[in-house]
N, CA, C and O atoms as a MOPAC input file, in Angstrom:
PM7 MOZYME 1SCF
protein

 N     36.34900 1   -14.19100 1    13.72700 1
 C     35.18500 1   -14.50200 1    13.13000 1
 C     34.06100 1   -14.99300 1    14.18000 1
 O     34.35000 1   -15.65600 1    15.17600 1
 N     32.87600 1   -14.63400 1    13.88300 1
 C     31.75200 1   -14.99700 1    14.82100 1
 C     31.09900 1   -16.28700 1    14.28200 1
 O     31.15800 1   -16.67000 1    13.11400 1
 N     30.49700 1   -16.87300 1    15.25400 1
 C     29.62700 1   -18.09700 1    14.85600 1
 C     28.65400 1   -18.27000 1    15.92600 1
 O     28.77600 1   -17.70500 1    17.01400 1
 N     27.66100 1   -19.07000 1    15.61800 1
 C     26.40300 1   -19.27400 1    16.36400 1
 C     26.44400 1   -20.60700 1    16.98800 1
 O     27.23600 1   -21.41000 1    16.49600 1
 N     25.68900 1   -20.99800 1    18.03700 1
 C     25.42500 1   -22.22700 1    18.64900 1
 C     23.92100 1   -22.48700 1    18.44100 1
 O     23.07400 1   -21.61900 1    18.65400 1
 N     23.63900 1   -23.72500 1    18.01600 1
 C     22.33700 1   -24.15500 1    17.78800 1
 C     21.69100 1   -24.37600 1    19.24000 1
 O     22.05200 1   -25.26000 1    20.01700 1
 N     20.76700 1   -23.51700 1    19.46400 1
 C     20.18400 1   -23.54700 1    20.89600 1
 C     18.93000 1   -24.45000 1    20.90100 1
 O     18.82900 1   -25.38600 1    21.69300 1
 N     17.98300 1   -24.14400 1    19.99700 1
 C     16.61300 1   -24.74600 1    20.05500 1
 C     16.16300 1   -24.90800 1    18.72400 1
 O     16.57900 1   -24.15000 1    17.84700 1
 N     15.25200 1   -25.93500 1    18.44400 1
 C     14.23700 1   -25.99400 1    17.33500 1
 C     12.86600 1   -25.67000 1    17.93300 1
 O     12.48600 1   -26.24500 1    18.95300 1
 N     12.14100 1   -24.78000 1    17.32200 1
 C     10.97200 1   -24.31000 1    17.88600 1
 C      9.79200 1   -25.03100 1    17.11300 1
 O      9.88400 1   -25.06400 1    15.88600 1
 N      8.75800 1   -25.57700 1    17.68500 1
 C      7.65500 1   -26.24800 1    17.13100 1
 C      6.37400 1   -25.60600 1    17.52800 1
 O      6.00500 1   -25.60800 1    18.70200 1
 N      5.71400 1   -25.07600 1    16.60100 1
 C      4.32700 1   -24.57700 1    16.82000 1
 C      3.34900 1   -25.76400 1    17.11000 1
 O      3.33700 1   -26.79600 1    16.43900 1
 N      2.58400 1   -25.53000 1    18.10900 1
 C      1.61400 1   -26.53900 1    18.66400 1
 C      0.36300 1   -26.02000 1    19.16500 1
 O      0.29500 1   -24.94200 1    19.75500 1
 N     -0.66900 1   -26.80100 1    18.92800 1
 C     -1.98100 1   -26.45000 1    19.48900 1
 C     -1.97500 1   -26.74100 1    21.01700 1
 O     -2.54700 1   -25.91800 1    21.73200 1
 N     -1.39800 1   -27.80900 1    21.58600 1
 C     -1.32700 1   -28.02000 1    22.85400 1
 C      0.27400 1   -28.39600 1    23.24200 1
 O      0.65700 1   -29.56600 1    23.25800 1
 N      1.11000 1   -27.32100 1    23.53400 1
 C      2.46200 1   -27.44400 1    23.54900 1
 C      2.90400 1   -28.40100 1    24.66700 1
 O      3.82500 1   -29.19700 1    24.48300 1
 N      2.21000 1   -28.30900 1    25.87500 1
 C      2.55400 1   -29.33100 1    26.94100 1
 C      2.44400 1   -30.74200 1    26.60700 1
 O      3.30000 1   -31.56600 1    26.92600 1
 N      1.26400 1   -31.04300 1    25.88900 1
 C      1.02800 1   -32.43100 1    25.43900 1
 C      2.03400 1   -32.87000 1    24.41000 1
 O      2.61200 1   -33.94400 1    24.57700 1
 N      2.27500 1   -32.16100 1    23.41200 1
 C      3.22000 1   -32.35800 1    22.28900 1
 C      4.69200 1   -32.54300 1    22.85300 1
 O      5.41900 1   -33.46800 1    22.49200 1
 N      5.06600 1   -31.55900 1    23.78600 1
 C      6.31100 1   -31.71800 1    24.37200 1
 C      6.55700 1   -33.00700 1    25.16200 1
 O      7.61700 1   -33.62500 1    25.06200 1
 N      5.50000 1   -33.41300 1    25.98800 1
 C      5.59500 1   -34.72500 1    26.65000 1
 C      5.66500 1   -35.83500 1    25.70000 1
 O      6.42400 1   -36.75700 1    25.99800 1
 N      4.96300 1   -35.91100 1    24.53400 1
 C      5.08900 1   -36.92100 1    23.61400 1
 C      6.43000 1   -36.92600 1    22.99700 1
 O      6.97900 1   -38.02600 1    22.92500 1
 N      7.08300 1   -35.84600 1    22.51800 1
 C      8.49900 1   -35.96800 1    22.09300 1
 C      9.45900 1   -36.17000 1    23.15500 1
 O     10.53300 1   -36.69600 1    22.86200 1
 N      9.20200 1   -35.79700 1    24.45200 1
 C     10.14800 1   -36.20600 1    25.51400 1
 C     10.17600 1   -37.64600 1    25.71500 1
 O     11.24400 1   -38.20900 1    25.95700 1
 N      9.01400 1   -38.31900 1    25.62700 1
 C      9.06100 1   -39.75900 1    25.82100 1
 C      9.56800 1   -40.34500 1    24.47100 1
 O     10.18700 1   -41.40600 1    24.55500 1
 N      9.41100 1   -39.86100 1    23.38200 1
 C      9.92500 1   -40.52800 1    22.11100 1
 C     11.37900 1   -40.39700 1    22.14700 1
 O     12.01600 1   -41.32000 1    21.63800 1
 N     12.04200 1   -39.38500 1    22.67400 1
 C     13.40800 1   -39.08800 1    22.48400 1
 C     14.25300 1   -39.44500 1    23.83800 1
 O     15.48100 1   -39.37300 1    23.86800 1
 N     13.51300 1   -39.80700 1    24.86700 1
 C     14.16500 1   -40.01800 1    26.13000 1
 C     14.68100 1   -38.57700 1    26.79700 1
 O     15.65100 1   -38.53300 1    27.55500 1
 N     13.99300 1   -37.53900 1    26.45800 1
 C     14.34300 1   -36.18000 1    26.97400 1
 C     13.52500 1   -35.97300 1    28.14700 1
 O     12.64500 1   -36.75800 1    28.49900 1
 N     13.89500 1   -34.67000 1    28.88000 1
 C     13.30200 1   -34.30300 1    29.99500 1
 C     12.69900 1   -32.85300 1    29.71500 1
 O     13.24700 1   -32.10800 1    28.90300 1
 N     11.65300 1   -32.51100 1    30.35400 1
 C     11.08100 1   -31.21100 1    30.33900 1
 C     11.97000 1   -30.27500 1    31.17600 1
 O     12.18600 1   -30.50700 1    32.36600 1
 N     12.49700 1   -29.17400 1    30.50800 1
 C     13.34600 1   -28.28400 1    31.33600 1
 C     12.72200 1   -26.93600 1    31.56600 1
 O     13.06600 1   -26.21500 1    32.50200 1
 N     11.81600 1   -26.61800 1    30.70900 1
 C     11.09700 1   -25.35400 1    30.96000 1
 C      9.44400 1   -25.71300 1    30.65600 1
 O      9.07400 1   -26.37800 1    29.68900 1
 N      8.67500 1   -25.21700 1    31.53500 1
 C      7.13100 1   -25.46100 1    31.52800 1
 C      6.40200 1   -24.28200 1    31.77000 1
 O      6.10800 1   -24.00600 1    32.93300 1
 N      6.05700 1   -23.52800 1    30.82100 1
 C      5.37200 1   -22.26300 1    31.28000 1
 C      4.10200 1   -22.24200 1    30.10200 1
 O      4.15800 1   -22.91000 1    29.07000 1
 N      3.11200 1   -21.46500 1    30.41700 1
 C      2.01500 1   -21.27700 1    29.35200 1
 C      2.48800 1   -20.81200 1    28.03600 1
 O      1.81900 1   -21.09900 1    27.04300 1
 N      3.60600 1   -20.10000 1    27.92100 1
 C      4.09800 1   -19.64300 1    26.60400 1
 C      5.00300 1   -20.52000 1    25.82400 1
 O      5.15300 1   -20.43400 1    24.60500 1
 N      5.69100 1   -21.50700 1    26.72600 1
 C      6.60500 1   -22.54100 1    26.08400 1
 C      6.91000 1   -23.73600 1    26.89400 1
 O      6.90300 1   -23.68400 1    28.12400 1
 N      7.18900 1   -24.86200 1    26.20300 1
 C      7.58800 1   -25.93900 1    26.98600 1
 C      8.84800 1   -26.42500 1    26.17200 1
 O      8.78200 1   -26.65800 1    24.96500 1
 N      9.95700 1   -26.55700 1    26.88800 1
 C     11.23000 1   -26.99700 1    26.36700 1
 C     11.63300 1   -28.31600 1    26.90500 1
 O     11.48000 1   -28.62900 1    28.08600 1
 N     12.14500 1   -29.06800 1    26.01200 1
 C     12.61200 1   -30.50100 1    26.36700 1
 C     14.12900 1   -30.42300 1    25.92200 1
 O     14.50500 1   -29.75100 1    24.96200 1
 N     14.93000 1   -31.15900 1    26.69800 1
 C     16.29100 1   -31.50700 1    26.32500 1
 C     16.72800 1   -32.92200 1    26.83100 1
 O     16.04100 1   -33.53200 1    27.65000 1
 N     17.87100 1   -33.41500 1    26.32700 1
 C     18.34500 1   -34.60200 1    26.86000 1
 C     18.71700 1   -34.41700 1    28.30200 1
 O     18.40400 1   -35.25500 1    29.14800 1
 N     19.44700 1   -33.21900 1    28.61400 1
 C     19.73200 1   -32.89700 1    29.95600 1
 C     19.62200 1   -31.44100 1    30.01300 1
 O     19.72000 1   -30.82000 1    28.95600 1
 N     19.41400 1   -30.76400 1    31.20400 1
 C     19.10000 1   -29.36000 1    31.34900 1
 C     20.32300 1   -28.52200 1    30.62500 1
 O     20.06800 1   -27.48300 1    30.01600 1
 N     21.52200 1   -28.97900 1    30.71700 1
 C     22.73400 1   -28.17900 1    30.20500 1
 C     23.13300 1   -28.69000 1    28.81100 1
 O     24.21300 1   -28.34400 1    28.33200 1
 N     22.24000 1   -29.55400 1    28.10200 1
 C     22.69800 1   -30.08200 1    26.83600 1
 C     21.89400 1   -29.38000 1    25.62800 1
 O     20.66700 1   -29.28600 1    25.64500 1
 N     22.62800 1   -28.93900 1    24.66800 1
 C     21.90200 1   -28.35500 1    23.53700 1
 C     21.81700 1   -29.37200 1    22.43700 1
 O     22.48500 1   -30.40200 1    22.52300 1
 N     21.05100 1   -29.15000 1    21.43100 1
 C     19.84900 1   -28.31500 1    21.42900 1
 C     18.67400 1   -28.78900 1    22.08300 1
 O     18.54000 1   -29.98900 1    22.32500 1
 N     17.81400 1   -27.94300 1    22.38600 1
 C     16.47300 1   -28.46500 1    22.76800 1
 C     15.37300 1   -28.18700 1    21.80100 1
 O     15.53800 1   -27.53700 1    20.76800 1
 N     14.27700 1   -28.69300 1    22.17100 1
 C     12.89300 1   -28.61800 1    21.37300 1
 C     12.05800 1   -27.79500 1    22.28200 1
 O     11.76800 1   -28.14900 1    23.42500 1
 N     11.64500 1   -26.57300 1    21.67600 1
 C     10.74700 1   -25.68500 1    22.27700 1
 C      9.44100 1   -25.78100 1    21.59600 1
 O      9.35300 1   -25.74100 1    20.36800 1
 N      8.37700 1   -25.91100 1    22.42100 1
 C      6.96200 1   -26.01800 1    21.88200 1
 C      6.11200 1   -24.71300 1    22.11900 1
 O      5.77300 1   -24.54000 1    23.29000 1
 N      5.78700 1   -23.94800 1    21.37800 1
 C      4.94000 1   -22.88200 1    21.62900 1
 C      3.56300 1   -22.96100 1    21.14700 1
 O      3.27700 1   -23.73400 1    20.23300 1
 N      2.60300 1   -22.13300 1    21.76100 1
 C      1.32500 1   -22.12400 1    21.28100 1
 C      0.94400 1   -21.49300 1    19.96900 1
 O      1.46600 1   -20.39900 1    19.75400 1
 N      0.14200 1   -21.96900 1    19.06100 1
 C     -0.29900 1   -21.42200 1    17.91800 1
 C     -1.78100 1   -21.74700 1    17.68700 1
 O     -2.25200 1   -22.80400 1    18.10600 1
 N     -2.48100 1   -20.88900 1    17.05500 1
 C     -3.96500 1   -21.17500 1    16.86200 1
 C     -4.21900 1   -21.79200 1    15.46500 1
 O     -5.14100 1   -22.59000 1    15.29300 1
 N     -3.33300 1   -21.38500 1    14.40900 1
 C     -3.70700 1   -21.87700 1    13.14900 1
 C     -3.39600 1   -23.35800 1    12.97000 1
 O     -2.62200 1   -23.92900 1    13.73800 1
 N     -3.98700 1   -23.97100 1    11.97500 1
 C     -3.71300 1   -25.38500 1    11.74300 1
 C     -2.50600 1   -25.52500 1    10.77300 1
 O     -2.24600 1   -24.64200 1     9.95500 1
 N     -1.85100 1   -26.55100 1    10.88000 1
 C     -0.84900 1   -26.91300 1     9.86100 1
 C     -1.33900 1   -27.19900 1     8.56200 1
 O     -2.29300 1   -27.96600 1     8.42900 1
 N     -0.76300 1   -26.64100 1     7.54800 1
 C     -1.28400 1   -26.54400 1     6.19900 1
 C     -0.71400 1   -27.51200 1     5.17600 1
 O     -1.40900 1   -28.16500 1     4.39800 1
 N      0.79400 1   -27.55100 1     5.25500 1
 C      1.45300 1   -28.26400 1     4.25700 1
 C      2.55500 1   -29.17200 1     4.83100 1
 O      2.72300 1   -29.22500 1     6.05000 1
 N      3.29000 1   -29.87000 1     4.00000 1
 C      4.59800 1   -30.62000 1     4.45500 1
 C      5.49500 1   -29.74300 1     5.21500 1
 O      5.72000 1   -28.59000 1     4.84600 1
 N      5.98700 1   -30.23600 1     6.21700 1
 C      7.10900 1   -29.54900 1     6.95000 1
 C      8.25500 1   -29.16900 1     5.98500 1
 O      8.55200 1   -29.93300 1     5.06700 1
 N      8.89400 1   -28.01500 1     6.17700 1
 C     10.02600 1   -27.58500 1     5.40900 1
 C     11.23200 1   -28.03800 1     6.11500 1
 O     12.32100 1   -27.99500 1     5.54200 1
 N     11.11000 1   -28.48900 1     7.37800 1
 C     12.28700 1   -28.93800 1     8.14000 1
 C     11.57600 1   -30.14200 1     9.10100 1
 O     10.46300 1   -30.08900 1     9.62400 1
 N     12.47900 1   -31.14700 1     9.16500 1
 C     11.92000 1   -32.04300 1     9.94500 1
 C     13.02000 1   -32.89600 1    10.79400 1
 O     14.20200 1   -32.69300 1    10.51800 1
 N     12.76500 1   -33.63600 1    11.59300 1
 C     13.75700 1   -34.43600 1    12.43200 1
 C     13.90000 1   -35.82700 1    11.95800 1
 O     12.89700 1   -36.51000 1    11.74800 1
 N     15.06500 1   -36.27100 1    11.78200 1
 C     15.39300 1   -37.71200 1    11.46700 1
 C     15.82300 1   -38.49800 1    12.62600 1
 O     16.78900 1   -38.06000 1    13.24900 1
 N     15.27400 1   -39.57900 1    13.01900 1
 C     15.65000 1   -40.24900 1    14.22700 1
 C     16.41100 1   -41.63100 1    13.65600 1
 O     15.96200 1   -42.22100 1    12.67300 1
 N     17.49200 1   -42.04200 1    14.29900 1
 C     18.19200 1   -43.21000 1    13.83000 1
 C     18.33600 1   -44.19700 1    15.10700 1
 O     19.22600 1   -44.12400 1    15.95400 1
 N     17.33100 1   -45.08600 1    15.07300 1
 C     17.27300 1   -46.03900 1    16.23000 1
 C     18.19800 1   -47.30200 1    15.98200 1
 O     18.65500 1   -47.51300 1    14.85900 1
 N     18.43600 1   -48.04800 1    16.94100 1
 C     19.02500 1   -49.31500 1    16.84100 1
 C     18.21800 1   -50.36500 1    16.03600 1
 O     18.85600 1   -51.19800 1    15.39100 1
 N     16.88900 1   -50.39000 1    16.02400 1
 C     16.10300 1   -51.13000 1    15.48000 1
 C     14.89400 1   -50.44800 1    14.87500 1
 O     13.92800 1   -50.17900 1    15.58900 1
 N     14.91500 1   -50.14700 1    13.53800 1
 C     13.93200 1   -49.38800 1    12.92100 1
 C     12.58500 1   -49.75600 1    13.07500 1
 O     11.75800 1   -48.98000 1    13.55200 1
 N     12.29200 1   -50.99200 1    12.66800 1
 C     10.95300 1   -51.67400 1    12.83300 1
 C     10.33200 1   -51.54100 1    14.27300 1
 O      9.17500 1   -51.15500 1    14.44200 1
 N     11.15300 1   -51.87600 1    15.26900 1
 C     10.75800 1   -51.86700 1    16.72600 1
 C     10.39300 1   -50.25600 1    17.02500 1
 O      9.37600 1   -49.91100 1    17.62800 1
 N     11.26000 1   -49.46300 1    16.57200 1
 C     10.96400 1   -47.99200 1    16.94700 1
 C      9.70000 1   -47.43100 1    16.25500 1
 O      8.94100 1   -46.70600 1    16.89900 1
 N      9.44800 1   -47.74500 1    14.95800 1
 C      8.28900 1   -47.27300 1    14.30600 1
 C      7.18600 1   -47.86800 1    15.04800 1
 O      6.23600 1   -47.14700 1    15.35100 1
 N      7.20000 1   -49.16700 1    15.39500 1
 C      5.96300 1   -49.91200 1    16.16700 1
 C      5.88100 1   -49.09300 1    17.44100 1
 O      4.75600 1   -48.79000 1    17.84100 1
 N      6.89800 1   -48.71900 1    18.09100 1
 C      6.78100 1   -48.02200 1    19.45900 1
 C      6.13900 1   -46.63300 1    19.28800 1
 O      5.22600 1   -46.24700 1    20.01700 1
 N      6.66800 1   -45.89300 1    18.27700 1
 C      6.16900 1   -44.53300 1    18.12200 1
 C      4.72700 1   -44.47100 1    17.59600 1
 O      4.00500 1   -43.52200 1    17.89800 1
 N      4.28400 1   -45.51500 1    16.78000 1
 C      2.89900 1   -45.60800 1    16.40800 1
 C      2.03500 1   -45.99900 1    17.61800 1
 O      0.92300 1   -45.49400 1    17.77500 1
 N      2.49600 1   -46.80800 1    18.38600 1
 C      1.75200 1   -47.21400 1    19.68200 1
 C      1.62200 1   -46.07300 1    20.54500 1
 O      0.74700 1   -46.08300 1    21.41000 1
 N      2.46100 1   -45.00400 1    20.39800 1
 C      2.47700 1   -43.79300 1    21.27400 1
 C      1.51000 1   -42.68000 1    20.71400 1
 O      1.13200 1   -41.69100 1    21.34200 1
 N      1.17600 1   -43.02200 1    19.40900 1
 C      0.25000 1   -41.99700 1    18.65300 1
 C      0.80900 1   -41.43800 1    17.37300 1
 O      0.12400 1   -40.61900 1    16.76000 1
 N      1.87700 1   -41.76600 1    16.95200 1
 C      2.37100 1   -41.45400 1    15.76000 1
 C      1.56900 1   -42.05600 1    14.50300 1
 O      0.94100 1   -43.10000 1    14.67300 1
 N      1.57400 1   -41.50300 1    13.40000 1
 C      0.85200 1   -42.21800 1    12.32700 1
 C      1.78200 1   -42.26000 1    11.07400 1
 O      2.64700 1   -41.39200 1    10.95900 1
 N      1.64800 1   -43.16400 1    10.19900 1
 C      2.37100 1   -43.28900 1     8.90600 1
 C      1.76200 1   -42.16400 1     8.03300 1
 O      0.55500 1   -41.92300 1     8.01600 1
 N      2.69900 1   -41.48400 1     7.29900 1
 C      2.30600 1   -40.37400 1     6.32500 1
 C      3.13800 1   -40.59800 1     4.95100 1
 O      4.28200 1   -41.04900 1     4.90500 1
 N      2.38600 1   -40.21800 1     3.88900 1
 C      2.91900 1   -40.19100 1     2.70100 1
 C      3.27200 1   -38.72700 1     2.19300 1
 O      2.36900 1   -37.94900 1     1.88700 1
 N      4.46500 1   -38.41500 1     2.12200 1
 C      4.93800 1   -37.06300 1     1.72600 1
 C      5.54100 1   -37.17100 1     0.25800 1
 O      6.30200 1   -36.29100 1    -0.14500 1
 N      5.20100 1   -38.23600 1    -0.52300 1
 C      5.82400 1   -38.54400 1    -1.77200 1
 C      7.25600 1   -39.17700 1    -1.74500 1
 O      8.07300 1   -39.09200 1    -2.66200 1
 N      7.42900 1   -39.80300 1    -0.59300 1
 C      8.79300 1   -40.38800 1    -0.52000 1
 C      8.97000 1   -41.66400 1    -1.28200 1
 O     10.09200 1   -42.17000 1    -1.24400 1
 N      8.05800 1   -42.24100 1    -1.94600 1
 C      8.21500 1   -43.36300 1    -2.80200 1
 C      8.66700 1   -44.63600 1    -1.99900 1
 O      8.17900 1   -44.96200 1    -0.91700 1
 N      9.68700 1   -45.33600 1    -2.68200 1
 C     10.29600 1   -46.56800 1    -2.07100 1
 C     11.73000 1   -46.19700 1    -1.58800 1
 O     12.72400 1   -46.15200 1    -2.31300 1
 N     11.68300 1   -45.94100 1    -0.27500 1
 C     12.94800 1   -45.50800 1     0.41300 1
 C     13.23000 1   -46.39500 1     1.70300 1
 O     12.40400 1   -47.18300 1     2.16500 1
 N     14.35300 1   -46.19600 1     2.16800 1
 C     14.70800 1   -46.96800 1     3.36300 1
 C     14.52000 1   -46.46200 1     4.74500 1
 O     14.99700 1   -47.01600 1     5.73600 1
 N     13.78300 1   -45.35300 1     4.76300 1
 C     13.24100 1   -44.68200 1     5.97000 1
 C     11.83300 1   -44.78600 1     5.93900 1
 O     11.22100 1   -45.05700 1     4.90600 1
 N     11.20400 1   -44.54800 1     7.21800 1
 C      9.66700 1   -44.50000 1     7.40300 1
 C      9.37100 1   -43.06900 1     7.85500 1
 O     10.05100 1   -42.51800 1     8.72100 1
 N      8.31800 1   -42.47600 1     7.23200 1
 C      7.87800 1   -41.21400 1     7.40300 1
 C      6.80300 1   -41.40700 1     8.30500 1
 O      5.93500 1   -42.19800 1     7.93500 1
 N      6.64900 1   -40.77900 1     9.57100 1
 C      5.69100 1   -40.79500 1    10.45800 1
 C      5.35700 1   -39.29700 1    10.74400 1
 O      6.12600 1   -38.40500 1    10.38500 1
 N      4.10900 1   -39.03100 1    11.44600 1
 C      3.85500 1   -37.71400 1    11.88300 1
 C      3.44800 1   -37.76200 1    13.30200 1
 O      2.64700 1   -38.63000 1    13.65000 1
 N      3.92300 1   -36.90600 1    14.16500 1
 C      3.50800 1   -36.79600 1    15.55700 1
 C      1.99200 1   -36.57900 1    15.69600 1
 O      1.26400 1   -36.44500 1    14.71200 1
 N      1.51300 1   -36.54800 1    17.08100 1
 C      0.01900 1   -36.43000 1    17.22800 1
 C     -0.54900 1   -35.04700 1    16.59600 1
 O     -1.76000 1   -34.94000 1    16.40300 1
 N      0.24800 1   -34.10000 1    16.31000 1
 C     -0.16100 1   -32.79600 1    15.72800 1
 C      0.04600 1   -32.75900 1    14.27300 1
 O     -0.38200 1   -31.75700 1    13.70100 1
 N      0.64200 1   -33.69700 1    13.54300 1
 C      0.77300 1   -33.79600 1    12.25900 1
 C      2.09100 1   -33.33800 1    11.65300 1
 O      2.21700 1   -33.11700 1    10.44800 1
 N      3.21400 1   -33.18500 1    12.68200 1
 C      4.51800 1   -32.76800 1    12.21100 1
 C      5.31400 1   -34.00600 1    11.75500 1
 O      5.51900 1   -34.91700 1    12.55700 1
 N      5.79000 1   -34.06800 1    10.42200 1
 C      6.41600 1   -35.19600 1     9.96600 1
 C      7.71700 1   -35.24100 1    10.43400 1
 O      8.31900 1   -34.20800 1    10.72400 1
 N      8.31800 1   -36.59300 1    10.55700 1
 C      9.73500 1   -36.87800 1    10.98900 1
 C      9.96400 1   -38.32200 1    10.28500 1
 O      9.03200 1   -39.03000 1     9.90400 1
 N     11.20200 1   -38.62500 1    10.17800 1
 C     11.62800 1   -39.85100 1     9.58400 1
 C     12.31900 1   -40.64500 1    10.57100 1
 O     13.06400 1   -40.13700 1    11.40800 1
 N     12.07100 1   -41.96500 1    10.48400 1
 C     12.70800 1   -42.98500 1    11.27300 1
 C     13.71000 1   -43.78300 1    10.21000 1
 O     13.28400 1   -44.50800 1     9.31100 1
 N     14.96900 1   -43.55000 1    10.44300 1
 C     16.06000 1   -44.21900 1     9.50900 1
 C     16.27000 1   -45.56000 1     9.84900 1
 O     15.81400 1   -46.03900 1    10.88800 1
 N     16.96000 1   -46.22500 1     9.00400 1
 C     17.47600 1   -47.63900 1     9.32300 1
 C     18.59400 1   -47.43500 1    10.29000 1
 O     19.20800 1   -46.37000 1    10.35900 1
 N     18.85600 1   -48.51200 1    11.06300 1
 C     20.04600 1   -48.50100 1    11.89800 1
 C     21.27000 1   -48.33800 1    11.09600 1
 O     21.34300 1   -48.79800 1     9.95600 1
 N     22.22200 1   -47.70400 1    11.65200 1
 C     23.52000 1   -47.37900 1    11.00900 1
 C     24.35600 1   -48.76500 1    10.82300 1
 O     24.38000 1   -49.56400 1    11.75900 1
 N     24.92500 1   -48.99500 1     9.81200 1
 C     25.75000 1   -50.05900 1     9.46100 1
 C     27.13300 1   -49.71400 1     9.86600 1
 O     27.50400 1   -48.55500 1    10.04800 1
 N     27.93700 1   -50.83900 1    10.00900 1
 C     29.36500 1   -50.49000 1    10.36500 1
 C     30.15400 1   -49.73200 1     9.38700 1
 O     31.14500 1   -49.09000 1     9.73300 1
 N     29.68100 1   -49.79900 1     8.00100 1
 C     30.27300 1   -48.98200 1     7.04000 1
 C     29.96900 1   -47.53900 1     7.08200 1
 O     30.75800 1   -46.68300 1     6.68100 1
 N     28.64400 1   -47.25600 1     7.64500 1
 C     28.21000 1   -45.87700 1     7.57200 1
 C     28.22100 1   -45.16800 1     8.85800 1
 O     27.87200 1   -43.98900 1     8.91600 1

């Protein structure tokens, strides 16, 4: 039986280098590829998966169909850090939930979850 390995998540961006640097700082990742056609970040060069940022001209139109969830040790402090870096709070219809929805500098939504409890 054949299977696949998750290599990358590709992110369309107006400014791939800028957005890749933002996500690298947010995640503690490093840039592993930096060309005009793509910028890739990974935790380490030999660690999968990576995030690959590619250039596009069109504007983002609707809520992401796929997003990243982050689980920090301290949700409140992480939300504050990410907002200070240029993320913004967004409402995607989440109502009253235990996570915070933010958007990166190009409007891609992601969630910051509460810290994991010992039971979870």
